[in-house]
Structures are given as C-alpha cells and as structure tokens.
C-alpha positions in Angstrom: -14.3 -113.4 -22.1 -12.3 -110.3 -21.2 -10.8 -108.7 -24.2 -8.7 -105.5 -24.2 -6.3 -104.4 -26.9 -4.1 -101.5 -25.9 -3.0 -98.8 -28.3 -1.4 -95.3 -27.9 -4.6 -93.2 -27.9 -7.2 -95.9 -27.6 -8.1 -99.3 -26.1 -10.3 -101.7 -28.0 -12.5 -103.5 -25.5 -15.7 -105.5 -24.8 -18.7 -103.2 -24.2 -20.3 -102.8 -20.8 -23.9 -101.8 -20.1 -22.7 -98.4 -18.9 -21.3 -97.7 -22.4 -24.8 -97.2 -23.9 -24.9 -93.4 -23.3 -21.6 -92.7 -25.0 -22.4 -95.1 -27.9 -25.7 -93.3 -28.3 -24.0 -89.8 -28.2 -21.5 -90.8 -30.9 -23.8 -92.9 -33.2 -26.9 -90.6 -33.3 -25.3 -88.2 -35.9 -26.7 -88.8 -39.4 -23.2 -88.6 -40.8 -22.4 -91.9 -39.0 -25.6 -93.7 -40.2 -25.1 -92.4 -43.7 -22.7 -95.2 -44.9 -23.2 -97.8 -42.2 -26.0 -100.2 -41.3 -26.8 -98.2 -38.1 -30.4 -97.0 -37.9 -31.2 -93.3 -38.0 -32.5 -91.8 -35.9 -30.3 -93.8 -33.4 -31.8 -94.1 -29.9 -30.4 -95.0 -26.5 -32.4 -98.3 -26.7 -30.5 -99.2 -30.0 -27.2 -98.9 -28.0 -28.5 -101.0 -25.1 -29.8 -103.7 -27.5 -26.5 -103.6 -29.5 -24.4 -104.2 -26.3 -26.5 -107.3 -25.4 -26.1 -108.6 -29.0 -22.3 -108.1 -29.0 -22.0 -110.2 -25.9 -24.0 -113.1 -27.4 -21.9 -113.0 -30.6 -18.6 -112.9 -28.8 -19.5 -116.0 -26.7 -20.0 -117.9 -30.0 -16.6 -116.5 -31.3 -18.4 -115.5 -34.6 -18.0 -111.7 -34.1 -15.7 -109.6 -32.0 -17.4 -106.2 -31.8 -15.2 -104.0 -29.7 -15.7 -100.5 -28.4 -13.1 -97.9 -29.2 -12.3 -96.3 -25.8 -10.5 -93.0 -25.8 -7.8 -93.4 -23.2 -8.0 -89.8 -22.0 -11.7 -89.9 -21.2 -12.4 -93.7 -20.8 -15.4 -93.1 -23.1 -16.5 -95.3 -26.1 -16.2 -93.1 -29.1 -16.8 -95.7 -31.9 -16.8 -99.3 -32.7 -14.6 -101.7 -34.7 -15.5 -105.3 -35.4 -14.3 -108.5 -36.9 -17.5 -110.1 -38.1 -18.7 -113.3 -39.9 -15.5 -115.1 -38.8 -15.0 -118.1 -40.9 -12.6 -120.3 -38.9 -12.5 -123.0 -41.6 -11.4 -120.6 -44.3 -9.5 -118.3 -41.9 -11.2 -115.0 -43.0 -13.4 -112.3 -41.5 -15.0 -109.0 -42.4 -14.0 -105.8 -40.7 -16.5 -103.0 -39.9 -16.2 -99.7 -38.0 -17.5 -96.3 -37.2 -16.3 -93.4 -35.2 -18.0 -90.4 -33.6 -17.8 -87.4 -35.9 -15.9 -85.1 -33.5 -13.1 -87.7 -33.5 -12.6 -87.9 -37.3 -9.2 -86.9 -38.8 -7.2 -87.6 -35.6 -5.6 -90.9 -36.7 -7.9 -92.8 -34.2 -9.5 -95.1 -36.7 -6.2 -95.9 -38.4 -4.9 -97.0 -35.0 -8.0 -99.0 -34.3 -7.7 -100.8 -37.7 -4.0 -101.7 -37.0 -4.9 -103.1 -33.6 -7.8 -105.2 -34.8 -5.8 -106.5 -37.8 -3.0 -107.5 -35.5 -5.6 -109.3 -33.3 -7.1 -111.0 -36.3 -3.9 -112.2 -37.9 -1.8 -113.0 -34.8 -4.4 -114.2 -32.2 -7.2 -115.6 -34.5 -4.7 -116.8 -37.1 -6.8 -115.4 -40.0 -5.3 -115.3 -43.5 -7.7 -112.7 -45.0 -9.7 -109.8 -43.6 -12.0 -108.0 -46.0 -14.1 -104.8 -45.9 -17.2 -103.5 -47.7 -17.5 -99.8 -48.2 -20.7 -98.2 -49.4 -19.9 -96.0 -52.4 -19.6 -93.0 -52.3 -17.8 -93.2 -48.8 -14.4 -92.3 -50.3 -13.0 -91.4 -46.8 -13.4 -95.0 -45.6 -12.0 -96.4 -48.9 -8.9 -94.2 -48.5 -8.5 -95.2 -44.9 -8.5 -98.9 -45.9 -5.9 -98.2 -48.6 -3.7 -96.3 -46.1 -4.0 -99.3 -43.8 -2.7 -101.8 -46.4 -6.0 -103.1 -47.9 -6.1 -103.7 -51.7 -9.1 -102.8 -53.8 -10.8 -106.0 -55.2 -13.8 -104.6 -57.0 -17.2 -103.1 -57.0 -20.5 -104.9 -56.4 -23.3 -103.0 -57.9 -26.5 -102.1 -56.1 -25.9 -104.2 -53.0 -27.4 -102.0 -50.3 -30.7 -100.0 -50.3 -30.2 -97.0 -47.9 -33.1 -94.5 -47.5 -34.6 -95.4 -50.9 -31.2 -95.1 -52.7 -29.1 -98.0 -54.1 -25.4 -98.1 -53.0 -22.6 -100.1 -54.6 -20.2 -102.0 -52.4 -16.5 -101.4 -52.9 -14.6 -104.5 -51.8 -11.2 -104.4 -50.1 -9.0 -107.0 -48.4 -5.7 -107.5 -46.8 -3.9 -110.8 -46.4 -1.8 -111.8 -43.3 1.3 -111.9 -45.6 0.7 -108.2 -46.5 0.2 -107.0 -42.9 3.3 -105.3 -41.4 
C-alpha cells in the first residue's frame, strides 16, 4: 500500500529501508526517548527493525506509522502514527516524535493536522486519542493547540528508567476537527 500525505513543509509517508539512517540520527537523542517508548540508547538496528514492523502492521490496517519527510531534504525527521485502530468503535491512538533540531518550527502541528484529516476523512474515525507522559508539557500544549481536549490523568501508568510516569489523556472527535 502506497501512502503519501502532502503538506506545506512535510510529507507523511510509508517508510523505506533507506530511511533507517535518518530515523536513527533523529531518534538517538535522549530528549526524544525521554517521554516516548523509544529505547535509549537508540541504535541503527532499532530503526531497521522498526521499519520492518511498520510494514507488517500497515498491511493489517491496525497501525499507520508514517515517516515525517522534510520536503526540502527528503529526509525522515520524525514519526507520526495512528495506532491500535479499532474499526468497530471508530477510534485510534495518535503517537509522534520529532528530531530535536526540528522542534518549534510548526512541523509537528502540521503533521498532526495531516494525520487527523487522514483518520477522520479516509478512515472514517470518530475519536482519536493521545497519551502524554507527564511531565511532557510541550506535547500536552501541542495537542491542545491542535484541538484536543484534556480528559484526565491516569496515575503511574508507565515505568521509565526506574521512575513512574502518569499518563495525561487527550482526545479529539471528528465533529471537533476543523
């Protein structure tokens, strides 16, 4: 399945084997792993294995894990996903990360708009939700700016490097997406 979603600065697309080095370069920073499920240290082999897994999941239409390609360089600088797609109940979880040198440029806000449009228009989802590890306030603010509503806090849901993190839950409904 060929999937490309065009934006102004970026294209969301299916990963290729040749994307492994750029994924590795952008994911190896501790700041990326800090509030995500990415391993740290992140190795090239992690990126290669991840690409294979994304292809398997996409074939099953359970997850759409797309690379964020910067149009000016054609390089993958991050990831955005619709995961755990529940076709019966028309909902899915969004997840994302972006290479640190691309932060604060509006790239992730654009990627979120593109994937929400895909989820609501193409997949006919009704609800898309997100989990943010507290204290990742930057991600929580980004979701709010993207139209997500805060739903609540789930205490001690994730153990990261020996420390418990709470999950902040957010969602957006198709009727709220403009």
